[in-house]
C-alpha positions in Angstrom: 0.2 -0.1 0.0 2.8 2.7 0.9 4.3 1.9 -2.7 1.1 3.1 -4.2 1.5 6.8 -2.2 5.3 6.8 -3.2 4.4 6.3 -6.6 1.6 8.8 -6.5 2.7 11.5 -4.1 6.6 11.0 -3.8 8.2 9.2 -0.9 7.0 10.1 2.4 6.9 8.7 6.1 3.5 7.4 6.8 4.5 5.6 10.1 3.0 8.6 12.3 -0.3 8.5 10.1 -1.0 4.8 9.7 -4.4 4.5 11.2 -5.6 7.7 9.1 -3.5 6.7 6.2 -5.1 3.3 5.9 -8.6 4.4 6.3 -8.3 7.3 3.8 -6.5 4.9 1.3 -9.5 2.6 1.4 -12.0 5.2 1.0 -9.9 6.5 -2.1 -9.9 3.1 -3.5 -13.5 2.9 -3.0 -14.5 6.4 -4.3 -12.4 5.8 -7.4 -14.0 2.5 -8.1 -17.5 3.6 -7.6 -17.3 6.7 -10.1 -14.4 6.5 -12.3 -13.2 4.6 -15.1 -10.1 5.2 -17.4 -10.7 6.9 -20.9 -7.3 6.3 -22.5 -4.7 3.5 -22.6 -2.5 5.4 -20.2 -5.2 6.1 -17.6 -6.5 2.6 -17.7 -3.1 1.2 -16.9 -2.7 3.8 -14.1 -5.8 2.4 -12.5 -5.1 -1.3 -13.2 -1.7 -0.8 -11.5 -3.3 0.0 -8.2 -4.5 -3.6 -7.9 -2.1 -5.3 -10.3 1.5 -5.4 -11.1 1.4 -8.0 -13.7 -1.4 -9.7 -15.8 -0.4 -13.1 -14.8 2.1 -15.1 -12.6 3.8 -18.2 -12.6 2.1 -20.8 -10.2 5.1 -20.6 -7.6 4.8 -16.6 -7.8 1.0 -16.7 -7.4 0.9 -19.2 -4.6 3.6 -17.2 -2.8 1.5 -13.8 -3.2 -1.7 -15.4 -2.2 -0.5 -17.8 0.5 -3.6 -18.6 2.5 -1.7 -20.2 5.3 -0.2 -16.8 6.3 -3.7 -15.3 6.8 -4.8 -16.3 10.4 -8.1 -16.9 11.7 -8.7 -15.5 15.1 -10.5 -17.1 17.7 -12.9 -14.4 17.8 -14.1 -15.5 14.4 -17.8 -16.8 14.4 -18.4 -17.3 10.8 -18.3 -20.5 8.7 -15.2 -23.0 8.7 -14.1 -24.8 5.6 -11.8 -27.9 5.5 -10.6 -29.5 2.3 -11.6 -31.4 0.5 -14.9 -29.9 0.7 -18.2 -31.9 1.9 -21.7 -31.3 1.0 -22.2 -30.1 4.8 -19.6 -27.4 4.0 -21.5 -25.8 1.0 -24.9 -26.0 2.9 -23.3 -24.4 5.8 -22.1 -21.6 3.6 -25.7 -20.9 2.3 -27.0 -20.7 5.8 -24.2 -18.4 7.1 -24.7 -15.8 4.2 -28.7 -15.9 4.7 -27.5 -14.8 8.4 -25.3 -12.0 6.8 -22.1 -13.6 7.8 -19.0 -13.4 6.1 -16.3 -16.2 5.1 -13.0 -15.3 6.5 -10.4 -14.3 4.0 -8.3 -17.4 5.0 -11.0 -19.5 3.6 -11.8 -17.4 0.6 -8.1 -17.7 -0.6 -8.0 -21.4 0.1 -11.2 -21.9 -1.9 -9.9 -19.9 -4.7 -6.5 -22.0 -4.6 -8.5 -25.1 -4.7 -11.0 -23.9 -7.2 -8.3 -22.7 -9.6 -6.3 -26.1 -9.5 -9.5 -27.9 -10.6 -10.2 -25.4 -13.5 -7.0 -26.0 -14.8 -7.8 -29.6 -15.4 -11.0 -28.8 -17.5 -11.0 -28.3 -21.3 -12.2 -25.2 -22.6 -15.6 -26.7 -23.8 -17.1 -28.8 -21.1 -19.0 -31.9 -22.3 -22.0 -32.9 -20.3 -24.3 -36.0 -20.9 -28.0 -36.5 -19.6 -27.3 -40.1 -19.6 -25.6 -39.6 -16.3 -27.6 -36.9 -14.7 -31.0 -37.2 -16.8 -31.8 -33.6 -16.1 -29.5 -30.6 -16.3 -30.7 -27.2 -15.1 -29.0 -24.1 -17.0 -29.1 -20.7 -15.1 -28.4 -17.4 -16.8 -26.8 -14.0 -15.5 -26.8 -13.9 -11.6 -25.1 -10.4 -11.3 -24.3 -10.7 -7.5 -28.1 -11.1 -6.7 -27.9 -13.7 -3.9 -31.6 -14.0 -3.5 -32.0 -15.3 -6.9 -29.6 -18.2 -6.3 -31.3 -18.9 -3.0 -34.5 -18.8 -5.1 -33.2 -21.2 -7.6 -32.0 -23.7 -5.0 -35.2 -23.4 -3.1 -37.4 -24.2 -6.2 -35.0 -26.6 -7.9 -32.9 -28.2 -5.1 -29.3 -28.1 -4.4 -26.7 -29.4 -6.5 -26.2 -33.3 -6.2 -25.3 -36.4 -8.1 -28.9 -36.4 -9.2 -29.1 -32.5 -9.9 -26.7 -31.0 -12.3 -26.4 -27.4 -12.9 -24.6 -25.1 -15.7 -24.3 -21.5 -14.6 -23.7 -19.6 -17.8 -21.4 -16.6 -16.5 -22.0 -13.1 -15.2 -22.0 -14.3 -11.6 -20.6 -10.7 -10.5 -20.7 -7.1 -10.8 -23.8 -4.7 -10.5 -25.4 -6.7 -7.5 -24.0 -6.3 -3.9 -23.5 -10.0 -3.1 -21.4 -11.1 -5.9 -18.7 -12.5 -3.4 -21.1 -14.5 -1.7 -22.4 -16.1 -5.1 -18.8 -16.9 -6.1 -17.9 -18.7 -2.9 -21.4 -20.8 -3.3 -20.8 -21.6 -6.7 -17.1 -22.4 -6.4 -17.8 -24.4 -3.2 -20.5 -26.7 -5.1 -18.1 -27.0 -8.1 -15.4 -28.7 -5.6 -18.0 -30.8 -4.1 -19.5 -31.9 -7.2 -17.2 -31.4 -10.0 -19.0 -33.8 -12.3 -22.6 -32.1 -11.7 -21.6 -28.3 -11.6 -20.2 -26.5 -14.5 -19.4 -22.9 -14.9 -19.0 -20.9 -18.0 -17.0 -17.7 -18.1 -19.2 -14.5 -18.9 -18.0 -10.9 -19.9 -18.1 -9.8 -16.4 -15.7 -12.4 -15.3 -12.8 -10.0 -16.2 -11.0 -7.7 -13.8 -10.9 -4.7 -16.2 -14.8 -5.1 -16.3 -14.8 -5.3 -12.5 -13.2 -2.0 -12.1 -16.1 -0.3 -13.6 -19.2 -2.3 -12.8 -18.5 -2.8 -8.8 -17.1 -6.0 -7.9 -13.5 -4.7 -7.4 -15.2 -2.2 -4.9 -17.3 -5.0 -3.2 -14.2 -7.1 -2.6 -12.4 -4.1 -1.3 -15.1 -3.0 1.0 -15.7 -6.5 2.5 -12.0 -7.7 2.8 -10.2 -4.4 3.5 -7.0 -6.1 4.7 -6.8 -8.9 2.1 -8.9 -7.5 -0.7 -5.7 -7.3 -3.0 -4.7 -10.9 -2.5 -8.4 -12.0 -3.1 -8.6 -9.9 -6.4 -5.4 -11.2 -7.7 -6.5 -14.8 -7.1 -9.9 -14.2 -8.8 -8.0 -13.0 -11.8 -6.2 -16.3 -12.1 -9.5 -18.2 -11.5 -11.5 -16.3 -14.0 -9.1 -16.7 -16.7 -9.4 -20.6 -16.3 -13.2 -20.7 -16.5 -14.3 -22.9 -19.4 -15.6 -20.9 -22.3 -18.7 -23.2 -23.4 -20.7 -26.3 -22.3 -22.0 -28.7 -24.9 -25.0 -31.1 -23.7 -25.2 -34.3 -25.3 -23.3 -33.0 -28.2 -26.2 -31.2 -29.4 -26.9 -28.1 -27.2 -24.2 -25.4 -27.0 -24.2 -23.2 -24.1 -22.2 -19.8 -24.2 -22.4 -16.7 -22.4 -23.0 -14.1 -25.3 -23.3 -16.0 -28.7 -21.3 -16.8 -31.6 -20.0 -14.9 -35.0 -19.4 -16.1 -38.6 -15.9 -16.8 -37.3 -16.8 -19.0 -34.5 -14.8 -22.3 -34.8 -15.5 -24.7 -32.0 -12.4 -26.8 -33.0 -10.1 -23.8 -32.5 -11.6 -22.7 -29.4 -10.9 -26.2 -27.9 -7.4 -25.7 -28.7 -7.0 -22.1 -27.2 -4.8 -21.7 -24.1 -7.6 -19.7 -22.4 -5.7 -18.7 -19.3 -3.4 -16.3 -21.4 -6.7 -14.0 -21.8 -6.7 -12.7 -18.2 -8.8 -10.0 -19.8 -10.4 -10.1 -23.1 -10.2 -6.1 -23.2 -6.8 -6.4 -23.3 -6.8 -7.8 -26.9 -6.3 -5.7 -30.3 -9.1 -3.7 -31.5 -11.1 -5.6 -34.1 -10.2 -4.4 -37.7 -13.4 -4.9 -39.5 -15.0 -3.3 -42.6 -18.0 -5.5 -43.1 -19.3 -5.5 -39.7 -19.8 -1.7 -39.3 -23.2 -0.9 -38.5 -25.1 2.0 -36.8 -26.8 0.5 -33.7 -30.0 2.0 -34.4 -30.1 0.0 -37.6 -30.3 -3.4 -35.8 -33.8 -3.1 -34.7 -34.9 0.3 -35.9 -34.0 1.8 -32.7 -31.6 1.3 -30.0 -31.3 -2.6 -29.3 -33.7 -4.1 -26.9 -32.3 -6.1 -24.0 -29.0 -4.8 -24.0 -26.9 -5.0 -20.9 -26.2 -1.1 -20.2 -24.1 0.0 -17.3 -26.2 1.5 -14.5 -24.7 4.0 -11.8 -26.5 5.6 -9.0 -23.7 8.3 -8.8 -23.2 11.4 -11.0 -26.5 11.2 -12.8 -25.5 13.2 -15.6 -22.2 11.3 -16.1 -23.2 8.2 -18.1 -25.3 8.7 -21.2 -28.3 6.3 -22.1 -27.8 3.6 -24.6 -29.9 5.5 -27.2 -27.9 8.8 -26.7 -24.5 7.5 -26.6 -23.8 7.7 -30.3 -25.5 11.2 -30.5 -23.7 13.0 -27.8 -22.1 16.2 -29.2 -18.5 16.7 -28.9 -19.1 19.9 -26.8 -21.3 18.0 -24.3 -18.5 15.3 -24.0 -15.7 18.1 -23.3 -18.0 19.9 -20.9 -18.6 16.4 -19.0 -14.9 15.4 -19.2 -13.8 18.7 -17.5 -16.6 18.6 -14.8 -15.7 15.1 -14.0 -11.8 16.0 -13.9 -12.6 18.8 -11.5 -14.5 16.4 -9.2 -11.7 14.1 -9.2 -9.4 16.6 -8.4 -11.1 18.0 -5.5 -11.6 14.3 -4.1 -7.8 13.7 -4.4 -6.9 17.0 -2.8 -9.1 16.2 0.1 -7.5 12.7 0.4 -4.1 14.4 0.4 -5.0 16.8 3.1 -6.3 14.2 5.2 -3.0 12.4 5.5 -1.0 15.7 5.5 0.4 15.5 1.7 0.6 18.5 -0.4 2.0 17.3 -3.5 -0.2 17.4 -6.8 -0.8 14.5 -9.0 0.6 16.3 -11.9 -0.3 14.7 -15.2 -1.8 11.4 -13.8 -5.4 12.7 -14.2 -8.3 10.2 -14.2 -11.7 10.8 -16.2 -15.2 9.1 -16.4 -15.8 7.3 -19.6 -19.5 8.7 -20.8 -20.2 6.0 -23.2 -22.4 3.1 -22.0 -20.2 0.3 -23.2 -16.5 -0.8 -23.3 -14.8 2.0 -25.3 -12.4 1.4 -28.3 -9.4 2.4 -26.2 -10.0 -0.5 -24.0 -10.1 -2.8 -27.0 -6.7 -1.5 -28.0 -3.6 -3.6 -26.6 0.0 -4.3 -27.1 0.9 -5.9 -30.2 0.5 -9.7 -30.4 0.8 -12.5 -32.9 -1.7 -13.1 -35.6 -2.7 -16.2 -34.1 -3.0 -14.7 -30.7 -5.5 -12.1 -32.3 -7.6 -14.7 -33.7 -7.9 -16.8 -30.7 -9.0 -13.5 -28.9 -11.5 -12.8 -31.6 -12.9 -16.1 -30.9 -13.3 -15.5 -27.2 -14.7 -12.0 -27.6 -17.2 -13.3 -30.0 -18.4 -16.0 -27.6 -18.5 -13.6 -24.5 -19.9 -10.4 -25.8 -22.2 -11.1 -28.9 -26.0 -10.7 -29.2 -28.4 -12.1 -31.8 -30.1 -9.8 -34.0 -33.3 -10.6 -36.5 -31.6 -9.5 -39.6 -29.5 -11.9 -41.5 -25.5 -11.4 -41.5 -23.2 -10.7 -38.9 -22.1 -7.1 -37.8 -19.9 -5.3 -35.4 -21.7 -4.6 -32.0 -21.2 -1.1 -31.8 -23.4 -0.7 -28.8 -21.3 -2.9 -26.4 -18.2 -2.0 -28.1 -17.1 -5.9 -28.4 -18.4 -9.1 -30.1 -21.0 -8.9 -32.9 -24.5 -9.1 -33.9 -25.3 -12.4 -35.5 -28.3 -13.3 -37.6 -30.3 -16.4 -38.1 -28.3 -17.3 -41.0 -25.0 -17.2 -38.8 -26.8 -19.3 -36.1 -27.8 -21.9 -38.6 -24.5 -22.4 -40.2 -22.9 -22.9 -36.8 -25.6 -25.5 -36.0 -25.2 -27.5 -39.2 -21.5 -27.3 -39.0 -21.2 -28.7 -35.6 -24.3 -30.9 -35.9 -26.2 -28.9 -33.2 -29.8 -28.5 -32.3 -29.9 -25.1 -30.5 -27.9 -22.6 -28.7 -28.3 -21.5 -25.3 -27.0 -18.1 -24.2 -27.4 -15.4 -21.7 -25.9 -11.9 -21.7 -29.3 -9.9 -21.9 -32.1 -9.1 -19.6 -35.4 -10.5 -20.8 -38.7 -9.6 -19.4 -40.0 -13.0 -18.9 -36.5 -14.4 -18.1 -36.1 -16.2 -21.4 -36.7 -15.6 -25.0 -36.6 -17.6 -28.1 -35.2 -16.2 -31.3 -33.8 -17.3 -34.8 -36.7 -19.9 -35.4 -36.4 -21.2 -31.7 -32.7 -22.0 -32.6 -31.4 -19.5 -30.0 -32.6 -19.4 -26.3 -31.6 -16.5 -24.2 -31.7 -17.4 -20.4 -31.6 -14.7 -17.6 -31.7 -15.7 -13.9 -31.5 -12.1 -12.1 -34.9 -11.0 -11.4 -35.8 -7.2 -10.6 -32.7 -6.4 -12.6 -33.3 -2.7 -13.2 -35.9 -2.4 -10.5 -38.3 -4.2 -8.5 -40.9 -5.8 -10.9 -38.9 -4.8 -14.1 -38.4 -8.6 -15.0 -38.5 -12.1 -14.0 -35.6 -14.5 -13.5 -35.7 -17.8 -15.0 -33.7 -21.1 -15.5 -34.3 -23.8 -17.9 -34.1 -27.7 -17.5 -33.1 -30.0 -20.2 -33.9 -33.8 -20.0 -32.8 -36.7 -22.5 -35.3 -35.4 -25.0 -33.6 -32.1 -25.0 -37.0 -30.4 -24.7 -36.6 -27.0 -22.7 -38.7 -26.8 -19.4 -38.7 -23.3 -18.0 -39.2 -22.1 -14.5 -39.6 -18.5 -13.8 -39.7 -16.5 -10.6 -39.4 -13.2 -8.9 -37.1 -13.0 -5.9 -38.7 -11.1 -2.7 -37.8 -11.0 1.0 -39.7 -13.9 2.0 -38.8 -16.2 -1.0 -35.9 -18.0 1.2 -37.2 -17.8 4.6 -37.0 -21.6 5.0 -33.7 -23.3 6.0 -32.3 -25.8 3.6 -33.2 -28.6 6.0 -36.7 -27.2 6.1 -36.6 -27.1 2.3 -35.6 -30.8 2.2 -38.5 -31.7 4.6 -40.9 -30.0 2.6 -40.0 -31.7 -0.6 -39.9 -35.1 1.2 -43.6 -34.3 2.6 -44.6 -33.7 -1.1 -43.1 -36.7 -2.6 -44.6 -38.9 0.3 -48.1 -37.4 -0.6 -47.4 -38.3 -4.3 -46.3 -41.8 -3.5 -49.4 -42.3 -1.4 -51.6 -40.9 -4.0 -50.0 -43.3 -6.6 -50.3 -46.4 -4.5 -54.1 -45.4 -3.9 -54.7 -45.7 -7.7 -52.9 -49.0 -8.3 -55.5 -50.8 -9.8 -56.0 -47.9 -12.5 -52.4 -47.5 -13.1 -52.0 -51.1 -13.9 -54.8 -50.8 -16.5 -53.2 -47.6 -17.9 -49.7 -49.4 -17.9 -51.0 -52.4 -19.9 -52.5 -50.3 -22.5 -48.9 -49.3 -23.4 -47.8 -52.9 -23.1 -49.1 -54.4 -26.2 -46.8 -57.4 -26.1 -47.5 -58.1 -22.3 -43.6 -57.9 -21.7 -44.4 -56.4 -18.1 -42.3 -53.0 -19.1 -43.0 -49.8 -20.8 -41.0 -47.0 -21.6 -40.4 -43.8 -19.1 -42.4 -41.7 -21.5 -45.2 -43.9 -21.6 -45.0 -44.0 -17.5 -45.3 -40.3 -17.3 -48.2 -40.3 -19.7 -50.0 -43.0 -18.1 -49.6 -41.7 -14.6 -51.1 -38.4 -15.5 -53.9 -39.9 -17.5 -54.9 -41.5 -14.1 -54.2 -39.0 -11.5 -54.9 -35.7 -13.5 -52.6 -33.6 -11.4 -50.9 -31.5 -14.2 -47.4 -32.5 -12.8 -44.1 -32.4 -14.8 -43.9 -36.3 -14.2 -40.7 -36.7 -16.5 -38.9 -34.4 -14.1 -40.3 -35.8 -11.0 -39.6 -39.4 -12.3 -35.9 -39.5 -10.5 -37.6 -39.0 -7.3 -40.6 -41.5 -7.8 -38.9 -44.3 -9.8 -35.6 -45.6 -8.4 -34.2 -47.7 -11.2 -34.8 -48.7 -14.7 -33.0 -51.3 -17.0 -32.2 -50.1 -20.5 -34.7 -47.1 -20.3 -37.7 -49.2 -19.4 -39.8 -49.6 -16.3 -41.0 -53.0 -14.8 -44.1 -51.4 -13.7 -45.6 -54.1 -11.6 -42.3 -54.3 -9.5 -42.5 -50.6 -9.1 -46.0 -50.9 -7.8 -45.0 -53.5 -5.6 -42.3 -51.3 -4.2 -44.8 -48.6 -3.3 -47.2 -51.1 -1.7 -44.1 -52.3 0.5 -43.3 -48.6 1.5 -46.8 -47.9 2.4 -47.3 -51.2 4.5 -44.0 -50.2 6.1 -45.4 -46.7 7.2 -48.9 -48.6 8.5 -46.9 -50.7 10.8 -44.7 -47.8 11.9 -47.4 -45.2 12.3 -50.3 -48.1 13.5 -52.8 -46.5 11.1 -54.6 -47.2 7.9 -53.1 -46.2 4.6 -54.6 -42.7 3.8 -56.2 -42.6 0.3 -54.6 -39.0 -0.1 -52.8 -36.5 2.2 -54.5 -33.1 1.6 -51.6 -31.4 3.5 -48.8 -33.1 1.7 -50.4 -32.5 -1.8 -50.7 -28.8 -0.7 -46.8 -28.9 -0.3 -46.6 -30.2 -3.7 -48.8 -27.6 -5.4 -45.6 -25.6 -6.1 -44.7 -28.4 -8.7 -47.9 -27.8 -10.8 -47.1 -27.2 -14.5 -49.2 -25.6 -17.0 -48.4 -25.8 -20.7 -48.3 -22.5 -22.7 -47.6 -22.0 -26.5 -45.8 -24.8 -28.6 -46.0 -28.4 -26.8 -42.0 -28.2 -26.4 -42.1 -25.2 -24.2 -43.5 -26.5 -20.7 -43.7 -23.4 -18.3 -43.5 -23.7 -14.6 -44.3 -20.4 -12.7 -43.5 -19.6 -9.3 
């Protein structure tokens, strides 16, 4: 910390001012990261050097810098404790601790990041996931530091487990106030269930983006002493996050999108960790991709992910005005912001007894709503590295458009707009059925485009303000038909503990099994209707159809099947054996409770009411509402 002030104000003796010095320095960092971002290459590097001396480190140097063992946990610490290798109880304990507003000690954070990095280094650029192992996979979109949404997802869908796989599609951090907690939870479950939890990198998993959109400030506020170490480790964790996930070789999941240059074979070979920040790449030189942002949809693009700031109301232009701001207004804005910065710096210097001025090292606010072109200009690199960089930028920053073709994304300043023809070419080239991406807020939490070949999923509800949008996640089974669950987080959405949640679900499934047993005769008749050859077996799809035809509960039986049918052979169910197991279970309860078997349990079915499904629109879109 002293080195920073030596470089900024000249060499001084801070010993006499250490308490005030540290406090003021932290306030200075917080103020700077809350309001100001670089507008040129030199200024960008100046801010970046406050937290980083190098873009990357050798493993030994990184471990030495972020040595978690040197960070002691005091006896007075009352928060959660972690021991490695992590167990499921550790992950659930973190959930409960964060619900109680507790904070994980920096020692455990650094250790968790260390272990997460070691795991991520073993993963390919494109994760391959199969429904054969997990039968159902849940895909979540942007969370952006909204812990309530993650709690609600786990509340409704269940915690990650060997039977419950998840893909989290990037943008875990920034904008929201609990990005740290979200990362800790996701990394913990990743280590506990490495085969069931998968994380894709988003455009906000980038330390240069974090400087602007709040995550860097959040870390420094929550970990004033060890924040720099944590940020350094996070840089090296983010750059090792996989770039995409492929389900059953048929569904590609990426954060932003694709372009006419996207090559999955090349992406699979890239050394992704080289790109600590994709904003460090060379500015894209394109002629055919230049397009006015208003030409995409007639007006400014809908659903674009614009920066928001509650400070300096006039300092950040709205998306539709960014390209039309006059030179005079920009100059006036720059002068006004520079004056504000100078006043704040002078205040900081006076508080610690400094009189020197900053001189030529000025800072200014970027008034544009996206990454500026200067941020996309780098140091010179090889032609092959530039091609790799373009591949990654397009994957993380692109958006779909209704028109044909592929155009430069002038609104975001990175990636492209890709049309239905580009999507179709990518799908045909790689034998894919459809593409899942995130990156854009959608009012209903999800949206199809490109003839239902591109699905946008966005999981941060109330993104702009309370009631502005729903969050959603999508579930895929072996048939790869998307089933959507929508929700809107509120203060009472996660009042139950995870143990209470588990009891709640067990009660609901007990009621369903009792209901099934009570209709044994009707079910046998329905099953025989699908067993024309009298083999005693039916397909799981026929099982689901038959059960609904008897009970008429409107439940998503295919998704509930893993909790109701213990095992199958070759995808076929021996229905008489299954009904026999239900009978044994019910008789066991009768003996235990000393009571007759109920025909139905009203209370239990009430508990199961949240599972009720209604079909809207096309048959392949089953919508479960909160």
